[in-house]
C-alpha positions in Angstrom: 60.3 -10.5 55.6 59.5 -7.2 56.1 61.7 -6.2 53.2 59.9 -9.0 51.2 56.4 -7.1 52.1 57.5 -3.7 51.3 58.8 -4.6 47.9 55.6 -6.3 47.2 53.5 -3.4 48.3 55.5 -1.3 46.0 55.6 -3.6 43.2 51.4 -3.6 44.3 51.5 0.8 44.5 53.0 0.6 41.0 50.7 -1.8 39.6 47.6 0.6 40.6 49.0 4.4 39.6 49.8 2.1 35.9 46.1 1.3 35.7 45.0 4.6 36.6 46.9 5.9 34.5 45.9 3.1 31.7 42.0 3.6 32.9 42.4 7.2 32.1 43.9 7.2 28.5 41.6 4.8 27.5 38.4 6.8 29.4 40.4 9.9 27.4 40.6 8.0 24.0 37.2 6.7 24.1 35.6 9.9 24.1 34.5 10.7 20.2 34.7 13.9 18.8 32.2 16.3 17.3 31.7 15.9 14.0 31.5 18.6 11.2 28.4 19.5 9.8 28.3 18.5 6.3 25.9 20.5 4.1 25.2 18.5 0.7 22.5 20.2 -0.9 20.0 23.8 -0.1 16.5 24.3 -1.6 15.3 26.5 -2.7 18.7 28.4 -3.8 17.4 31.2 -4.3 14.3 33.5 -2.6 13.9 36.6 -0.6 14.4 37.8 3.1 12.2 36.0 5.3 11.6 33.0 3.5 12.5 29.2 4.6 15.6 27.0 3.3 16.4 23.2 3.7 19.6 22.5 4.4 20.1 18.7 3.5 23.4 17.3 4.9 25.1 15.2 7.4 25.7 16.0 11.5 23.0 18.5 11.7 21.4 17.6 14.7 23.8 19.0 16.8 24.6 22.3 14.6 24.6 25.5 16.8 24.3 28.4 13.9 23.5 28.9 10.2 25.4 31.6 8.3 24.4 33.8 5.2 27.3 35.2 4.4 28.8 37.4 7.4 25.0 37.5 8.5 23.7 34.9 11.4 19.9 33.0 10.9 17.9 31.5 13.0 17.4 27.4 13.1 13.7 26.5 12.7 14.2 22.9 13.0 16.4 20.3 12.7 17.0 16.8 12.1 20.5 15.0 11.8 20.1 14.6 7.8 18.0 18.3 7.4 18.2 22.2 9.0 15.4 25.3 8.2 16.5 28.2 8.5 15.3 31.4 7.6 16.9 33.8 4.9 18.4 36.4 7.4 17.1 40.2 6.9 19.7 42.6 6.7 21.4 40.7 3.7 22.0 43.0 -0.3 20.1 40.8 -3.2 22.8 38.7 -4.7 25.2 35.8 -4.4 26.2 34.5 -1.2 27.8 31.5 0.7 25.8 29.6 3.7 27.2 27.8 5.8 26.4 25.3 9.1 28.6 25.9 12.2 28.1 23.2 15.2 30.6 21.7 18.0 33.3 20.3 15.5 33.5 23.0 13.5 31.9 24.7 10.5 30.5 23.1 7.2 31.7 23.5 3.4 29.7 26.4 2.0 26.8 26.3 -0.5 25.8 28.8 -2.7 22.5 30.8 -2.4 21.1 33.9 -4.2 19.0 36.7 -2.3 16.6 38.1 -4.3 15.3 41.8 -4.1 12.3 42.3 -1.8 9.5 43.6 -3.0 6.6 45.0 -1.0 3.8 43.4 -1.3 1.2 44.7 -3.6 -2.3 43.1 -3.8 -2.7 44.6 -7.6 1.1 42.7 -9.1 1.5 40.2 -6.2 -0.5 36.8 -6.3 -2.8 36.7 -4.0 -4.8 33.5 -2.2 -8.4 33.8 -0.9 -8.5 30.4 -0.5 -7.2 27.1 0.1 -9.3 24.0 -1.3 -8.1 20.2 -0.9 -8.8 16.8 -1.6 -8.3 15.1 1.6 -5.0 17.1 2.9 -3.1 14.3 1.9 0.0 13.9 0.5 -0.3 13.1 -3.8 -4.1 14.8 -3.5 -5.2 17.5 -5.3 -5.2 21.1 -3.9 -7.3 23.9 -5.7 -5.4 27.7 -4.8 -8.1 30.2 -5.6 -7.1 34.1 -5.8 -5.7 36.3 -8.1 -2.4 37.4 -10.6 -1.9 33.7 -10.8 0.3 32.4 -14.3 1.1 29.9 -16.1 4.3 30.7 -14.7 3.5 30.6 -11.4 5.0 28.4 -8.8 3.5 27.2 -5.4 5.4 26.0 -2.3 4.5 24.2 0.7 7.2 25.4 3.0 10.2 24.7 0.9 9.0 22.0 -1.3 7.8 22.9 -4.7 4.7 21.5 -5.7 3.8 20.4 -9.4 1.1 22.5 -10.9 -1.5 20.5 -13.0 -3.5 23.5 -14.0 -3.4 27.4 -13.7 -4.8 30.5 -15.3 -5.3 34.0 -13.6 -7.3 33.3 -10.7 -7.0 29.6 -9.8 -4.1 27.0 -10.0 -4.5 23.2 -9.2 -2.4 21.8 -7.8 -1.0 18.3 -6.4 0.1 18.1 -2.6 3.6 16.7 -2.8 4.7 13.5 -2.0 7.6 13.7 0.3 5.3 15.9 2.7 4.9 14.6 6.2 2.2 14.8 8.5 2.7 18.1 9.4 1.6 22.0 9.2 3.3 24.2 6.6 3.1 27.4 4.8 1.6 27.8 1.2 2.9 30.7 -1.0 2.4 31.4 -4.8 5.6 33.2 -6.7 5.0 35.1 -9.8 7.4 37.1 -11.9 6.6 40.2 -9.4 7.3 38.2 -5.9 5.4 36.1 -3.8 2.5 36.1 -2.0 1.7 35.9 1.8 1.5 33.1 3.3 -1.7 30.5 4.1 -1.4 27.9 6.3 -2.0 24.5 5.8 -2.0 21.0 7.6 -0.7 17.8 5.6 -3.1 15.2 8.0 -4.1 11.6 7.6 -7.5 10.9 7.7 -10.5 13.6 7.1 -14.7 13.8 7.4 -16.4 11.2 6.7 -18.5 12.8 3.1 -21.9 13.9 3.6 -25.1 11.9 2.5 -26.4 12.6 -0.7 -23.7 12.2 -3.1 -21.4 9.8 -3.9 -18.1 11.8 -3.5 -14.5 10.3 -4.5 -10.9 10.6 -4.2 -7.6 10.5 -6.6 -9.1 12.7 -9.3 -6.4 14.7 -11.2 -7.0 17.8 -13.9 -5.1 18.7 -17.1 -5.3 22.3 -18.8 -8.4 23.2 -20.8 -7.3 23.1 -24.5 -7.1 26.6 -26.8 -10.3 27.9 -27.6 -12.7 25.8 -25.7 -15.6 27.3 -23.9 -16.9 25.0 -21.4 -20.6 24.7 -21.0 -22.7 25.1 -17.7 -26.3 25.1 -18.3 -26.9 20.7 -18.5 -27.6 17.8 -16.4 -24.1 17.1 -15.3 -23.7 13.5 -14.5 -21.9 12.0 -11.7 -19.5 9.6 -13.2 -18.9 7.8 -9.8 -22.3 7.1 -9.9 -24.3 7.7 -12.6 -27.6 7.2 -10.9 -26.9 10.1 -9.6 -26.6 14.1 -10.9 -26.6 17.7 -10.8 -28.7 20.7 -13.1 -26.8 23.5 -13.6 -28.2 26.4 -15.1 -26.5 29.7 -16.4 -28.0 32.6 -15.1 -26.3 35.5 -16.5 -23.7 37.9 -14.8 -21.6 34.8 -13.5 -24.6 33.4 -11.4 -25.9 29.8 -11.6 -28.5 27.5 -10.2 -28.0 24.2 -9.3 -29.6 21.3 -7.4 -29.5 17.3 -7.6 -31.5 15.3 -8.9 -35.4 14.9 -7.4 -35.0 18.3 -6.3 -37.2 21.7 -7.0 -35.3 24.6 -8.8 -34.1 27.1 -6.3 -35.6 30.3 -5.8 -32.4 32.0 -6.0 -28.9 31.1 -7.6 -26.9 29.0 -5.3 -23.2 29.4 -7.3 -21.3 31.1 -9.4 -18.9 30.5 -12.6 -16.0 32.3 -14.1 -14.8 30.6 -17.3 -12.1 32.6 -18.0 -10.8 31.8 -14.7 -12.0 28.5 -14.9 -13.4 28.6 -11.9 -17.5 26.9 -10.8 -18.8 27.3 -7.4 -22.4 25.6 -5.6 -24.1 24.6 -2.9 -26.4 21.8 -3.5 -27.8 19.8 -0.5 -26.6 22.3 2.0 -22.7 21.3 0.9 -20.6 23.8 -0.9 -18.6 22.2 -3.7 -15.5 24.6 -5.5 -13.6 23.3 -8.4 -12.6 23.5 -12.1 -13.3 22.2 -15.7 -11.1 20.4 -16.6 -9.5 19.3 -20.0 -12.4 17.3 -22.4 -12.3 14.4 -24.1 -13.9 12.6 -27.2 -12.8 15.4 -30.0 -15.2 14.4 -33.0 -13.0 15.5 -36.0 -16.0 16.0 -38.3 -17.7 17.9 -35.7 -14.7 20.2 -34.3 -16.1 19.5 -31.0 -15.3 17.9 -28.1 -18.1 15.6 -27.0 -17.3 14.8 -23.6 -17.3 17.7 -21.2 -16.0 17.2 -17.6 -16.0 19.2 -14.3 -14.1 18.2 -10.9 -15.1 20.1 -8.1 -14.3 19.2 -4.0 -16.1 19.3 -1.0 -15.5 22.2 1.4 -17.0 20.3 3.6 -14.9 16.7 3.9 -13.0 17.1 1.4 -13.4 14.4 -0.7 -13.6 15.0 -4.6 -17.0 15.1 -6.6 -16.6 14.6 -10.8 -19.0 15.5 -12.9 -19.5 15.3 -16.6 -21.9 16.3 -19.6 -22.1 15.2 -23.0 -22.2 17.7 -26.2 -25.5 17.2 -27.9 -24.3 18.1 -31.1 -22.3 14.6 -31.0 -25.6 12.9 -30.3 
């Protein structure tokens, strides 16, 4: 009997040991291996030292480093599918390869071109003096006022390039990219010489209510002016969103103008300014400052060789709402 019990205990001990071994094996086998980062795309594909670069791929949330050639870079932010980094100092201009490193290993490489870094010169580089946006919401109009812009300029919100609607040497009109989330970004303008210094900009979901006095709307776009077109100033401009409202603009010469609301008295001093060549207009009425541009005229009269309807789109710097004005050409009446 005792021998039978000993045999039984031995069998139970062997079974217990086997269970422990199997359990350890199962536990070890169930531990997932760390996935290697995968880099699918990079944007932009070229830029200068200090610029932000976005890498798109998979398994990026656990990434611990980014390398440009053999030079490590810092990670600014990351999700499983996106990683934001910065072109590190010390790189020589020219092509290089970018890789992402994580617990699972190193990703495939992506090609990137390092642009020469040109010291910022306000006489040749783009300069952003003012950012005026309609609603600070993706898809809305945004105006950049400054110097050294051109039709060949590019505008970026962080790493996302915006579509340029119109551009002169002093004003660029763009649409805030639809792909932007509610967050803070740095706006930069680049020309053939180099990049501007960055201007902070936040995409928001709400905006202040417009002040009383004028009916303001959003969603109005702008278009480039036709060659040879000379936009008018002095006239009574009608608010297209509320035809009963209007603003009288008077050219005071020397780039100055006077503006006043319908029913108000003429101001004692000019309260606005303009630049036809740079295509911008600004004035203050009802205690609110508006900044905007002339946009493409319509209703061309082939017999007269003139456009019969002139347009202006401005943005309230107080609320971010748009004011659309138009005036008829007297010659067409």
